[in-house]
C-alpha positions in Angstrom: 0.0 0.1 0.0 2.6 2.5 0.8 4.5 2.0 -2.5 1.1 2.8 -4.2 0.9 6.0 -2.3 4.5 6.9 -3.4 3.8 5.9 -7.1 0.3 8.0 -7.0 0.2 10.9 -9.2 -2.6 12.6 -7.2 -0.4 12.6 -3.9 2.5 14.3 -5.9 0.1 16.8 -7.5 -1.4 17.6 -3.9 2.2 18.0 -2.5 3.1 20.3 -5.5 0.1 22.3 -5.0 0.9 22.9 -1.3 4.6 23.6 -2.1 3.5 26.4 -4.5 0.7 27.7 -2.0 3.1 27.7 0.9 4.6 31.2 0.2 1.2 32.7 0.0 0.4 31.7 3.5 3.9 31.9 4.9 5.1 35.3 3.4 2.4 37.2 1.5 -0.6 36.6 4.0 1.5 36.8 7.1 2.6 40.1 5.9 -0.9 41.2 5.2 -2.1 40.4 8.8 1.0 41.3 10.5 1.6 37.9 11.8 4.5 36.9 14.3 5.4 33.7 15.6 3.9 33.1 19.2 7.1 32.0 20.6 8.9 35.0 19.4 6.4 37.3 20.9 6.5 35.4 24.1 10.4 35.8 24.2 10.0 39.6 23.6 7.6 39.9 26.5 10.1 38.1 28.8 12.9 39.9 27.6 15.0 37.1 25.9 17.4 38.6 23.3 17.6 36.9 19.8 20.5 35.0 19.1 19.3 33.3 16.1 21.0 35.6 13.7 24.4 34.6 15.4 23.7 31.0 15.9 22.4 29.5 12.8 22.6 25.8 12.0 20.3 25.8 9.0 21.0 27.0 5.4 17.4 28.0 5.3 17.2 30.6 8.1 13.7 31.8 8.3 12.9 29.9 5.2 15.1 32.0 2.9 17.8 31.7 0.6 20.3 34.5 0.4 19.8 36.5 -2.8 16.3 34.9 -3.7 12.7 36.3 -2.9 11.3 34.7 0.3 8.8 32.9 -1.7 11.5 30.7 -3.3 13.0 29.9 0.0 9.6 28.6 1.2 9.2 26.5 -1.8 12.8 25.1 -1.5 12.6 24.4 2.0 9.4 22.7 1.6 10.6 20.6 -1.3 13.6 19.6 0.7 11.4 18.5 3.7 9.0 16.3 1.5 12.3 14.6 0.0 13.7 13.9 3.4 10.3 12.6 4.8 9.6 10.4 1.6 13.3 9.2 1.6 12.8 8.1 5.3 9.6 6.5 4.5 11.0 4.6 1.5 13.8 3.3 3.6 11.4 2.1 6.3 9.1 0.6 3.6 12.0 -1.3 2.0 13.2 -2.5 5.6 9.7 -3.8 6.4 9.3 -5.5 3.1 12.5 -7.4 3.6 11.6 -8.7 7.0 8.3 -10.1 5.7 
């Protein structure tokens, strides 16, 4: 069943639509409604300082890619996340199949 899901065109179309729509929600509409992450707001309230600019462990800090529009970062980060999850699922699926 899992391999059928990976091979399903409808699943990949749905994923592609979500990837393309993600900048609309994460960038455009967040700016329109002036959305800020709740944990960032809580940190400001209690007076914590932001060290995230100094300590970054990810190439996609705030879902952005230097030199590209913010929307491209959302799509690329989402595609990378989907690829990692699919790869893990594929490895687990193959491991289960070989045990049967």
